[in-house]
All heavy atoms as an XYZ file, in Angstrom:
865
protein
N     113.946    -79.821     48.510
C     114.366    -79.556     47.161
C     113.177    -78.999     46.354
O     113.368    -77.948     45.655
C     114.844    -80.809     46.515
C     115.284    -80.644     45.153
S     115.976    -82.177     44.575
C     116.455    -81.720     42.913
N     111.979    -79.551     46.386
C     110.874    -79.114     45.610
C     109.847    -78.566     46.558
O     109.641    -79.131     47.613
C     110.358    -80.221     44.751
C     111.412    -80.757     43.772
C     112.090    -81.906     44.022
C     111.684    -79.998     42.653
C     113.062    -82.344     43.152
C     112.653    -80.449     41.771
C     113.342    -81.645     42.037
N     109.193    -77.490     46.193
C     108.263    -76.886     47.032
C     106.852    -77.155     46.487
O     106.195    -76.312     45.875
C     108.548    -75.385     47.120
C     108.714    -74.768     45.811
O     108.720    -75.350     44.801
N     108.958    -73.445     45.820
N     106.359    -78.284     46.784
C     105.010    -78.714     46.336
C     104.107    -78.615     47.505
O     104.374    -78.942     48.640
C     105.038    -80.181     45.838
C     105.695    -80.336     44.571
O     105.885    -79.316     43.828
O     106.036    -81.470     44.255
N     102.870    -78.124     47.177
C     101.829    -78.121     48.169
C     100.789    -79.228     47.937
O      99.693    -79.165     48.457
C     101.104    -76.769     48.169
C     102.048    -75.637     48.665
O     102.909    -75.976     49.456
O     101.888    -74.490     48.168
N     101.167    -80.182     47.068
C     100.196    -81.244     46.744
C      99.988    -82.232     47.931
O     100.709    -82.143     48.920
C     100.830    -82.084     45.519
C     100.747    -81.307     44.244
O     100.060    -80.317     44.159
O     101.551    -81.727     43.362
N      99.014    -83.022     47.707
C      98.728    -84.084     48.761
C      99.595    -85.239     48.595
O      99.540    -86.187     49.307
C      97.282    -84.473     48.667
C      96.319    -83.382     49.110
O      96.684    -82.543     49.884
O      95.167    -83.365     48.550
N     100.433    -85.249     47.597
C     101.330    -86.359     47.321
C     102.484    -86.366     48.326
O     102.809    -85.359     48.928
C     101.964    -86.250     45.925
C     100.910    -86.299     44.791
C     100.580    -85.089     44.153
C     100.256    -87.432     44.481
C      99.598    -85.041     43.132
C      99.288    -87.460     43.527
C      98.958    -86.264     42.844
N     103.092    -87.567     48.460
C     104.214    -87.662     49.397
C     105.376    -86.849     48.816
O     105.736    -87.007     47.655
C     104.637    -89.183     49.415
C     105.738    -89.529     50.333
C     105.328    -89.338     51.783
C     106.089    -90.993     50.147
N     105.880    -85.871     49.633
C     106.972    -85.121     49.159
C     108.262    -85.698     49.782
O     108.266    -86.663     50.520
C     106.824    -83.573     49.449
C     106.830    -83.381     51.014
O     107.501    -84.092     51.733
N     106.017    -82.377     51.449
N     109.390    -85.102     49.350
C     110.678    -85.651     49.778
C     110.846    -85.692     51.262
O     111.380    -86.586     51.876
C     111.825    -84.912     49.072
C     113.203    -85.537     49.313
C     114.232    -84.881     48.504
O     114.045    -83.788     47.920
O     115.342    -85.449     48.519
N     110.416    -84.636     51.951
C     110.510    -84.580     53.402
C     109.723    -85.657     54.087
O     110.197    -86.334     55.022
C     110.068    -83.218     53.966
C     111.002    -82.042     53.571
O     112.223    -82.396     53.318
O     110.648    -80.947     53.524
N     108.488    -85.865     53.579
C     107.632    -86.954     54.172
C     108.370    -88.303     53.923
O     108.361    -89.187     54.780
C     106.241    -86.965     53.540
C     105.454    -85.795     53.944
O     105.743    -85.129     54.974
O     104.492    -85.487     53.214
N     108.789    -88.473     52.749
C     109.517    -89.622     52.373
C     110.647    -89.904     53.254
O     110.893    -91.052     53.808
C     109.973    -89.639     50.921
C     110.645    -90.889     50.416
C     109.925    -91.921     50.027
C     112.020    -90.945     50.348
C     110.536    -93.126     49.540
C     112.698    -92.009     49.900
C     111.950    -93.205     49.501
N     111.454    -88.880     53.464
C     112.708    -89.097     54.407
C     112.323    -89.338     55.790
O     112.923    -90.136     56.541
C     113.604    -87.839     54.266
C     114.253    -87.626     52.900
C     114.958    -86.295     52.824
C     115.093    -88.810     52.498
N     111.213    -88.694     56.280
C     110.743    -88.972     57.638
C     110.313    -90.391     57.819
O     110.623    -91.020     58.869
C     109.583    -88.063     58.018
C     110.057    -86.580     58.244
O     111.246    -86.409     58.579
N     109.178    -85.681     58.038
N     109.596    -90.927     56.827
C     109.204    -92.329     56.873
C     110.469    -93.258     56.814
O     110.429    -94.317     57.403
C     108.234    -92.640     55.756
C     106.901    -92.028     55.966
C     105.806    -92.585     55.059
O     105.959    -93.683     54.450
O     104.741    -91.927     54.881
N     111.469    -92.857     56.057
C     112.703    -93.669     56.004
C     113.411    -93.689     57.295
O     113.969    -94.724     57.638
C     113.659    -93.027     54.952
C     113.288    -93.396     53.560
S     114.464    -92.754     52.345
C     116.045    -92.716     53.155
N     113.294    -92.713     58.147
C     113.946    -92.724     59.430
C     113.409    -93.813     60.314
O     114.093    -94.254     61.264
C     113.758    -91.365     60.139
C     114.580    -90.310     59.516
O     115.619    -90.584     58.921
N     114.189    -89.069     59.674
N     112.257    -94.339     60.081
C     111.657    -95.395     60.810
C     112.048    -96.798     60.299
O     111.752    -97.800     60.904
C     110.118    -95.320     60.778
C     109.643    -94.022     61.433
C     108.150    -93.780     61.209
O     107.482    -94.698     60.776
O     107.710    -92.630     61.595
N     112.827    -96.800     59.286
C     113.255    -98.070     58.643
C     114.700    -98.416     59.140
O     115.415    -97.625     59.658
C     113.328    -97.939     57.064
C     112.054    -97.507     56.491
C     110.984    -98.512     56.596
O     111.219    -99.668     56.475
N     109.763    -98.077     56.925
N     115.067    -99.710     58.931
C     116.406   -100.112     59.287
C     117.363    -99.511     58.190
O     116.931    -99.103     57.115
C     116.626   -101.583     59.472
C     116.513   -102.392     58.192
O     117.133   -101.990     57.186
O     115.953   -103.489     58.160
N     118.666    -99.432     58.474
C     119.619    -98.731     57.568
C     119.638    -99.316     56.110
O     119.763    -98.461     55.196
C     120.928    -98.939     58.273
C     120.633    -99.160     59.718
C     119.301    -99.843     59.744
N     119.480   -100.581     56.060
C     119.597   -101.183     54.681
C     118.370   -100.774     53.900
O     118.390   -100.422     52.717
C     119.726   -102.709     54.676
C     121.152   -103.071     55.255
C     119.565   -103.379     53.347
C     121.370   -104.516     55.539
N     117.167   -100.841     54.561
C     115.921   -100.377     53.900
C     116.003    -98.886     53.562
O     115.505    -98.516     52.467
C     114.744   -100.693     54.793
C     114.363   -102.130     54.861
O     114.838   -102.966     54.084
O     113.603   -102.468     55.836
N     116.585    -98.121     54.394
C     116.686    -96.690     54.143
C     117.503    -96.446     52.859
O     117.182    -95.649     51.990
C     117.384    -95.994     55.268
C     116.553    -95.732     56.495
C     117.357    -94.976     57.567
C     116.618    -94.856     58.783
N     117.428    -94.064     59.778
N     118.602    -97.213     52.668
C     119.472    -96.995     51.483
C     118.642    -97.400     50.255
O     118.618    -96.669     49.277
C     120.700    -97.842     51.655
C     121.595    -97.270     52.718
C     121.442    -97.918     50.270
C     122.752    -98.155     53.098
N     117.934    -98.513     50.299
C     117.144    -98.962     49.189
C     116.021    -97.975     48.874
O     115.768    -97.716     47.678
C     116.615   -100.382     49.387
C     115.866   -100.939     48.222
C     116.801   -101.026     47.006
N     115.978   -101.313     45.766
C     116.084   -100.734     44.614
N     117.013    -99.905     44.396
N     115.315   -100.996     43.670
N     115.388    -97.478     49.884
C     114.290    -96.554     49.652
C     114.795    -95.258     48.990
O     114.119    -94.637     48.185
C     113.552    -96.246     50.964
C     112.628    -97.329     51.459
C     112.111    -96.995     52.877
C     111.429    -97.637     50.489
N     115.959    -94.766     49.516
C     116.555    -93.554     48.866
C     116.899    -93.813     47.404
O     116.635    -92.993     46.525
C     117.799    -93.154     49.623
C     118.536    -91.999     49.025
C     117.663    -90.649     49.018
O     116.788    -90.468     49.910
O     118.000    -89.810     48.172
N     117.397    -95.007     47.114
C     117.693    -95.327     45.714
C     116.415    -95.327     44.896
O     116.395    -94.832     43.684
C     118.345    -96.728     45.614
C     119.722    -96.817     46.158
C     120.330    -98.206     46.284
O     119.614    -99.185     45.997
O     121.486    -98.357     46.639
N     115.377    -95.918     45.388
C     114.045    -95.991     44.715
C     113.574    -94.559     44.459
O     113.057    -94.168     43.372
C     113.040    -96.838     45.475
C     113.464    -98.282     45.422
C     111.657    -96.651     44.916
C     112.660    -99.199     46.353
N     113.620    -93.735     45.581
C     113.141    -92.296     45.463
C     113.909    -91.633     44.339
O     113.319    -90.929     43.488
C     113.403    -91.625     46.813
C     113.107    -90.125     46.682
C     113.982    -89.124     46.419
C     111.881    -89.525     46.812
N     113.387    -87.929     46.420
C     112.067    -88.117     46.662
C     110.559    -89.972     47.104
C     111.013    -87.230     46.677
C     109.547    -89.100     47.164
C     109.734    -87.651     47.015
N     115.219    -91.751     44.237
C     116.053    -91.074     43.289
C     115.751    -91.657     41.823
O     115.665    -90.862     40.899
C     117.579    -91.226     43.580
C     118.011    -90.425     44.749
C     117.723    -89.011     44.651
O     117.815    -88.402     43.575
N     117.265    -88.362     45.759
N     115.560    -92.893     41.717
C     115.290    -93.546     40.428
C     113.868    -92.998     39.923
O     113.744    -92.670     38.759
C     115.144    -95.043     40.566
C     116.426    -95.772     40.725
C     116.348    -97.230     41.198
O     115.254    -97.791     41.075
O     117.378    -97.813     41.508
N     112.925    -92.928     40.808
C     111.553    -92.463     40.356
C     111.626    -90.923     40.113
O     110.913    -90.438     39.203
C     110.551    -92.699     41.509
C     110.205    -94.178     41.555
C     109.791    -94.801     40.285
O     108.888    -94.262     39.592
O     110.236    -95.898     39.977
N     112.405    -90.166     40.848
C     112.567    -88.724     40.553
C     113.176    -88.518     39.141
O     112.673    -87.748     38.338
C     113.427    -88.095     41.605
C     113.658    -86.600     41.443
C     112.355    -85.824     41.475
C     114.596    -86.106     42.560
N     114.216    -89.325     38.895
C     114.802    -89.201     37.549
C     113.839    -89.529     36.468
O     113.706    -88.844     35.469
C     116.076    -90.120     37.419
C     117.220    -89.530     38.374
C     116.604    -90.220     36.020
C     118.374    -90.505     38.604
N     113.138    -90.612     36.618
C     112.103    -90.998     35.598
C     111.077    -89.940     35.460
O     110.609    -89.619     34.258
C     111.448    -92.299     35.983
C     112.254    -93.516     35.884
C     111.414    -94.759     36.352
C     112.291    -96.001     36.551
N     111.495    -97.095     37.117
N     110.599    -89.379     36.543
C     109.582    -88.368     36.494
C     109.985    -87.131     35.821
O     109.285    -86.549     34.977
C     109.073    -88.059     37.884
O     108.488    -89.163     38.497
N     111.215    -86.649     36.128
C     111.787    -85.482     35.538
C     112.018    -85.687     34.026
O     111.651    -84.769     33.233
C     113.081    -85.042     36.222
C     112.820    -84.418     37.568
S     111.966    -82.882     37.439
C     112.065    -82.349     39.084
N     112.507    -86.798     33.687
C     112.762    -87.110     32.250
C     111.422    -87.130     31.485
O     111.348    -86.610     30.367
C     113.534    -88.331     32.026
C     114.887    -88.244     32.801
C     116.086    -88.310     31.859
N     117.295    -88.414     32.649
C     118.100    -87.438     32.877
N     117.752    -86.203     32.539
N     119.227    -87.553     33.583
N     110.477    -87.854     32.036
C     109.114    -88.006     31.417
C     108.485    -86.626     31.254
O     107.965    -86.277     30.141
C     108.220    -88.870     32.224
C     106.858    -89.082     31.570
C     106.718    -89.906     30.504
C     105.845    -88.330     32.173
C     105.427    -90.027     29.930
C     104.516    -88.485     31.545
C     104.353    -89.331     30.494
N     108.541    -85.783     32.288
C     107.843    -84.505     32.250
C     108.563    -83.604     31.194
O     107.892    -82.956     30.402
C     107.959    -83.799     33.635
N     109.859    -83.694     31.140
C     110.622    -82.854     30.141
C     110.206    -83.343     28.711
O     109.976    -82.540     27.855
C     112.162    -82.950     30.291
C     112.879    -82.283     29.220
C     113.016    -80.854     29.355
C     113.311    -82.892     28.127
C     113.656    -80.215     28.265
C     113.922    -82.255     27.057
C     114.072    -80.894     27.157
O     114.723    -80.216     26.150
N     110.256    -84.683     28.496
C     109.843    -85.186     27.211
C     108.496    -84.772     26.793
O     108.228    -84.430     25.582
C     110.026    -86.731     27.168
C     111.444    -87.172     27.238
O     112.363    -86.396     27.007
O     111.615    -88.428     27.527
N     107.508    -84.767     27.670
C     106.194    -84.364     27.341
C     106.172    -82.868     26.919
O     105.459    -82.513     25.966
C     105.220    -84.556     28.577
C     104.913    -86.006     28.924
S     104.242    -86.886     27.554
C     102.731    -86.075     27.269
N     106.842    -82.067     27.733
C     106.879    -80.597     27.379
C     107.557    -80.455     25.976
O     107.067    -79.650     25.152
C     107.641    -79.819     28.425
C     106.780    -79.803     29.733
C     107.953    -78.403     27.980
C     107.512    -79.244     30.929
N     108.662    -81.119     25.726
C     109.358    -80.961     24.500
C     108.429    -81.494     23.313
O     108.370    -80.856     22.320
C     110.638    -81.700     24.550
C     111.508    -81.439     23.330
C     112.877    -82.080     23.421
O     112.948    -83.296     23.771
O     113.814    -81.436     23.129
N     107.789    -82.607     23.501
C     106.942    -83.195     22.478
C     105.722    -82.308     22.247
O     105.337    -82.077     21.059
C     106.538    -84.602     22.907
C     105.718    -85.315     21.908
C     105.298    -86.730     22.346
O     106.212    -87.390     22.846
O     104.170    -87.106     22.225
N     105.008    -81.878     23.331
C     103.687    -81.125     23.203
C     103.912    -79.726     22.774
O     103.097    -79.073     22.189
C     102.995    -81.190     24.495
C     102.509    -82.546     24.975
S     101.884    -82.470     26.624
C     100.265    -81.873     26.297
N     105.067    -79.154     23.212
C     105.243    -77.707     23.130
C     104.689    -77.044     24.396
O     103.685    -77.578     24.990
N     105.249    -75.979     24.812
C     104.850    -75.393     26.082
C     103.417    -74.842     26.120
O     102.731    -74.940     27.069
C     105.893    -74.220     26.513
C     105.680    -73.917     28.033
C     105.754    -73.061     25.630
C     106.003    -75.033     28.993
N     102.945    -74.299     24.991
C     101.569    -73.800     24.945
C     100.531    -74.927     25.140
O      99.632    -74.703     25.889
C     101.350    -73.041     23.647
C     102.133    -71.700     23.529
C     103.535    -71.866     23.015
O     103.884    -73.056     22.605
O     104.265    -70.914     23.032
N     100.747    -76.039     24.515
C      99.861    -77.160     24.598
C      99.943    -77.728     26.042
O      98.940    -78.032     26.646
C     100.193    -78.211     23.617
O     100.092    -77.703     22.306
C      99.199    -79.437     23.682
N     101.130    -77.831     26.581
C     101.418    -78.322     27.960
C     100.583    -77.461     28.926
O      99.899    -77.883     29.802
C     102.909    -78.358     28.243
C     103.209    -78.798     29.613
C     103.288    -80.123     30.053
C     103.510    -77.997     30.806
N     103.658    -80.159     31.402
C     103.790    -78.870     31.887
C     103.547    -76.638     31.020
C     104.091    -78.410     33.125
C     103.891    -76.164     32.291
C     104.120    -77.107     33.303
N     100.760    -76.074     28.735
C     100.043    -75.167     29.663
C      98.549    -75.323     29.615
O      97.917    -75.362     30.703
C     100.355    -73.717     29.238
C     101.729    -73.167     29.543
S     102.115    -71.607     28.736
C     100.627    -70.730     28.878
N      97.949    -75.511     28.483
C      96.526    -75.528     28.435
C      95.991    -76.967     28.757
O      94.789    -77.069     29.058
C      96.043    -75.152     26.998
O      96.676    -76.004     26.019
C      96.411    -73.657     26.752
N      96.822    -77.911     28.655
C      96.384    -79.285     28.885
C      96.397    -79.681     30.401
O      95.746    -80.601     30.809
C      97.193    -80.295     28.138
O      98.504    -80.386     28.562
N      97.121    -78.856     31.235
C      97.227    -79.156     32.654
C      96.108    -78.434     33.403
O      96.009    -77.239     33.276
C      98.614    -78.781     33.177
C      99.785    -79.528     32.899
C     101.030    -78.965     33.573
C      99.595    -81.084     33.346
N      95.295    -79.193     34.120
C      94.207    -78.524     34.867
C      94.667    -77.956     36.201
O      94.067    -78.245     37.255
C      93.213    -79.718     35.072
C      94.089    -80.927     35.134
C      95.293    -80.617     34.237
N      95.717    -77.168     36.171
C      96.276    -76.523     37.316
C      96.446    -75.097     37.133
O      96.657    -74.646     35.922
C      97.549    -77.255     37.829
C      98.672    -77.252     36.781
C      97.268    -78.679     38.334
C      99.981    -77.748     37.234
N      96.580    -74.353     38.122
C      96.803    -72.889     38.023
C      98.230    -72.525     37.428
O      99.130    -73.301     37.591
C      96.740    -72.263     39.435
C      95.362    -72.469     40.176
C      94.272    -71.686     39.449
O      94.498    -70.590     38.894
O      93.137    -72.272     39.339
N      98.273    -71.407     36.877
C      99.577    -70.945     36.347
C     100.631    -70.842     37.383
O     101.843    -71.222     37.041
C      99.453    -69.512     35.663
C      98.597    -69.545     34.402
C      99.398    -70.212     33.267
N      98.594    -70.134     32.072
C      97.945    -71.192     31.541
N      97.947    -72.335     32.084
N      97.243    -71.022     30.425
N     100.334    -70.455     38.612
C     101.412    -70.409     39.651
C     101.999    -71.814     39.902
O     103.168    -71.909     40.083
C     100.837    -69.871     40.941
C     100.551    -68.385     40.902
O     100.997    -67.727     39.976
O      99.764    -67.921     41.794
N     101.177    -72.801     39.806
C     101.694    -74.254     39.985
C     102.494    -74.623     38.801
O     103.517    -75.326     39.019
C     100.407    -75.101     40.206
C     100.752    -76.572     40.378
C     101.333    -76.804     41.861
N     101.628    -78.115     42.009
C     102.847    -78.631     42.061
N     103.878    -77.900     41.986
N     103.060    -79.890     42.093
N     102.086    -74.224     37.601
C     102.884    -74.537     36.435
C     104.255    -73.878     36.512
O     105.323    -74.449     36.198
C     102.175    -74.085     35.205
C     100.963    -74.912     34.875
C     100.197    -74.443     33.659
O     100.540    -73.442     33.059
N      99.142    -75.148     33.309
N     104.302    -72.662     37.020
C     105.574    -71.958     37.189
C     106.493    -72.688     38.275
O     107.609    -72.880     38.014
C     105.295    -70.452     37.669
C     104.720    -69.687     36.500
C     106.597    -69.845     38.183
C     104.125    -68.334     36.841
N     105.883    -73.108     39.304
C     106.556    -73.893     40.292
C     107.166    -75.269     39.699
O     108.320    -75.550     39.925
C     105.693    -74.284     41.534
O     105.228    -73.065     42.093
C     106.437    -75.097     42.494
N     106.353    -75.851     38.938
C     106.821    -77.145     38.285
C     108.024    -76.895     37.357
O     109.048    -77.535     37.436
C     105.667    -77.795     37.518
C     104.636    -78.359     38.499
C     106.192    -78.892     36.579
C     103.283    -78.838     37.779
N     107.873    -75.869     36.521
C     108.915    -75.571     35.545
C     110.176    -75.106     36.297
O     111.323    -75.376     35.885
C     108.423    -74.518     34.541
C     107.453    -75.076     33.504
C     106.885    -73.947     32.706
C     108.082    -76.128     32.664
N     109.988    -74.300     37.344
C     111.165    -73.769     38.122
C     111.908    -74.978     38.740
O     113.148    -75.093     38.792
C     110.657    -72.885     39.182
O     110.166    -71.681     38.627
N     111.109    -75.956     39.294
C     111.802    -77.109     39.941
C     112.537    -77.970     38.940
O     113.613    -78.383     39.121
C     110.748    -77.891     40.641
C     110.249    -77.337     41.915
O     110.886    -76.530     42.422
N     109.033    -77.750     42.345
N     111.869    -78.117     37.738
C     112.528    -78.884     36.671
C     113.765    -78.168     36.166
O     114.817    -78.802     35.913
C     111.546    -79.045     35.487
C     110.370    -80.031     35.769
S     109.237    -80.154     34.381
C     110.322    -80.953     33.219
N     113.673    -76.892     35.995
C     114.875    -76.134     35.585
C     115.986    -76.272     36.601
O     117.120    -76.585     36.172
C     114.461    -74.675     35.403
C     115.575    -73.696     34.958
C     116.104    -74.141     33.630
C     115.078    -72.249     34.917
N     115.748    -76.144     37.880
C     116.731    -76.322     38.884
C     117.363    -77.750     38.878
O     118.566    -77.964     38.953
C     116.250    -76.021     40.250
C     117.246    -76.100     41.388
C     118.384    -75.088     41.172
O     118.148    -73.902     41.008
N     119.605    -75.587     41.184
N     116.486    -78.710     38.702
C     116.965    -80.166     38.697
C     117.912    -80.345     37.523
O     118.928    -80.999     37.668
C     115.706    -81.057     38.593
C     116.062    -82.518     38.800
C     116.129    -83.152     39.982
C     116.247    -83.467     37.807
N     116.431    -84.453     39.722
C     116.521    -84.683     38.433
C     116.273    -83.399     36.418
C     116.784    -85.909     37.800
C     116.573    -84.581     35.795
C     116.838    -85.807     36.405
N     117.570    -79.825     36.360
C     118.434    -80.019     35.189
C     119.679    -79.191     35.278
O     120.711    -79.653     34.781
C     117.558    -79.720     33.861
C     116.644    -80.827     33.535
N     116.979    -82.048     33.035
C     115.256    -80.835     33.618
C     115.909    -82.776     32.842
N     114.893    -82.051     33.196
N     119.567    -78.022     35.846
C     120.811    -77.208     36.054
C     121.790    -77.980     36.972
O     122.948    -78.017     36.698
C     120.447    -75.897     36.711
C     119.919    -74.900     35.751
C     119.564    -73.590     36.430
O     119.697    -73.412     37.696
O     119.118    -72.635     35.721
N     121.215    -78.552     38.054
C     122.095    -79.341     38.956
C     122.818    -80.459     38.233
O     123.946    -80.851     38.672
C     121.261    -79.879     40.112
C     120.756    -78.826     41.022
O     121.152    -77.659     40.997
O     119.860    -79.155     41.852
N     122.227    -80.953     37.224
C     122.838    -82.066     36.424
C     123.621    -81.539     35.184
O     124.031    -82.358     34.309
C     121.829    -83.076     36.016
C     121.456    -83.948     37.185
C     120.042    -84.428     37.264
N     119.699    -84.884     38.511
C     119.448    -84.194     39.664
N     119.503    -82.939     39.597
N     119.255    -84.766     40.810
N     123.666    -80.217     35.082
C     124.408    -79.590     33.886
C     123.820    -80.016     32.576
O     124.598    -80.180     31.651
C     125.899    -79.845     33.984
C     126.522    -79.265     35.307
C     128.063    -79.484     35.389
O     128.655    -80.056     34.546
O     128.564    -79.006     36.423
N     122.552    -80.179     32.496
C     121.797    -80.487     31.239
C     121.308    -79.202     30.638
O     120.120    -78.927     30.640
C     120.782    -81.539     31.493
C     121.267    -82.843     32.031
C     120.158    -83.837     32.378
O     118.990    -83.433     32.479
O     120.500    -85.009     32.583
N     122.254    -78.392     30.170
C     122.009    -77.040     29.847
C     121.061    -76.873     28.579
O     120.396    -75.858     28.528
C     123.289    -76.233     29.722
C     124.069    -76.181     31.033
C     125.339    -76.748     31.043
C     123.526    -75.670     32.165
C     126.086    -76.717     32.272
C     124.208    -75.707     33.339
C     125.529    -76.164     33.351
N     121.142    -77.790     27.708
C     120.301    -77.736     26.533
C     118.813    -77.834     26.964
O     117.945    -77.119     26.433
C     120.626    -78.830     25.474
C     122.004    -78.511     24.809
C     122.552    -79.780     24.150
O     121.913    -80.845     24.111
O     123.604    -79.650     23.537
N     118.579    -78.717     27.973
C     117.222    -78.799     28.444
C     116.861    -77.583     29.243
O     115.682    -77.191     29.228
C     117.084    -80.101     29.244
C     117.207    -81.330     28.432
C     117.097    -82.626     29.331
C     117.162    -83.787     28.377
N     117.089    -85.065     29.062
N     117.808    -77.025     29.918
C     117.536    -75.811     30.691
C     117.019    -74.699     29.773
O     116.196    -73.915     30.158
C     118.779    -75.325     31.412
S     119.303    -76.465     32.786
N     117.655    -74.566     28.584
C     117.241    -73.522     27.619
C     115.733    -73.702     27.296
O     114.962    -72.770     27.296
C     118.133    -73.500     26.367
C     117.524    -72.661     25.328
C     119.578    -73.180     26.712
N     115.318    -74.898     27.014
C     113.966    -75.221     26.612
C     113.019    -74.918     27.848
O     112.019    -74.255     27.682
C     113.782    -76.713     26.181
C     112.333    -77.112     26.097
C     114.546    -76.986     24.959
N     113.454    -75.289     29.033
C     112.604    -75.048     30.174
C     112.582    -73.544     30.588
O     111.505    -73.051     30.987
C     113.177    -75.907     31.398
C     112.983    -77.377     31.250
C     113.784    -78.146     32.316
C     111.547    -77.800     31.308
N     113.702    -72.834     30.422
C     113.643    -71.413     30.677
C     112.698    -70.661     29.745
O     111.914    -69.816     30.206
C     115.087    -70.889     30.562
C     115.191    -69.394     30.747
C     114.825    -69.003     32.245
C     115.182    -67.519     32.468
N     114.002    -66.729     32.810
N     112.768    -71.039     28.472
C     111.825    -70.426     27.485
C     110.351    -70.737     27.838
O     109.528    -69.818     27.791
C     112.113    -70.916     26.106
C     113.365    -70.305     25.516
C     113.640    -70.885     24.073
C     114.914    -70.356     23.506
N     115.232    -70.971     22.253
N     110.188    -71.997     28.244
C     108.821    -72.398     28.693
C     108.357    -71.654     29.923
O     107.240    -71.169     30.044
N     109.283    -71.503     30.846
C     108.946    -70.792     32.117
C     108.674    -69.312     31.822
O     107.709    -68.770     32.283
C     110.137    -70.864     33.058
C     110.008    -70.147     34.439
C     108.849    -70.768     35.216
C     111.332    -70.369     35.196
N     109.368    -68.747     30.943
C     109.117    -67.299     30.520
C     107.815    -67.192     29.835
O     107.055    -66.186     30.098
C     110.259    -66.782     29.534
C     111.569    -66.613     30.337
O     111.608    -66.578     31.587
O     112.557    -66.492     29.608
N     107.446    -68.145     29.054
C     106.170    -68.156     28.421
C     104.991    -68.289     29.349
O     104.032    -67.526     29.297
C     106.033    -69.314     27.386
O     107.042    -69.165     26.394
C     104.687    -69.487     26.675
N     105.067    -69.185     30.301
C     104.104    -69.321     31.278
C     103.937    -68.085     32.169
O     102.860    -67.594     32.452
C     104.328    -70.575     32.180
C     103.338    -70.607     33.348
C     104.292    -71.887     31.392
N     105.110    -67.523     32.603
C     105.084    -66.300     33.391
C     104.434    -65.165     32.575
O     103.600    -64.388     33.182
C     106.482    -65.904     33.800
C     107.011    -66.748     34.961
C     108.395    -66.318     35.358
C     108.947    -67.052     36.429
N     110.353    -66.648     36.852
N     104.690    -65.010     31.315
C     104.130    -63.920     30.538
C     102.668    -64.125     30.332
O     101.948    -63.154     30.329
C     104.865    -63.680     29.219
O     104.671    -64.799     28.381
N     102.233    -65.419     30.253
C     100.758    -65.616     30.050
C      99.997    -65.347     31.324
O      98.825    -65.077     31.315
C     100.575    -67.058     29.540
O     100.722    -67.974     30.639
N     100.659    -65.532     32.518
C      99.975    -65.276     33.787
C      99.896    -63.784     34.113
O      99.121    -63.397     34.906
C     100.663    -66.037     34.920
O     101.961    -65.575     35.118
N     100.734    -63.011     33.424
C     100.700    -61.539     33.660
C      99.710    -60.786     32.811
O      99.339    -59.665     33.031
C     102.113    -60.958     33.449
C     103.076    -61.384     34.412
O     102.742    -61.713     35.538
N     104.360    -61.409     33.996
N      99.323    -61.479     31.722
C      98.447    -60.777     30.758
C      97.141    -61.325     30.715
O      96.107    -60.969     30.726
């Protein structure tokens, strides 16, 4: 779902580790994964909305390409949930980050 190159555990790694668990543990781990994903996406969105995209861009010590990936993933996640008002904010932010990386 998300294309991260971080050293953090990604969804594929998480699911591979789940395959080694018994079925009940797998279900609970998937629930935990989804709960944490929801919390993370909501927190990240709230930070962007509160800080403004320009402050968010300059406060993150990561490359613009990575910021574009983060915003693209967030946009897709909110689109999947039909949270279109948030999509508008994220799309504007994504456009801002893209235009700053071109100039």
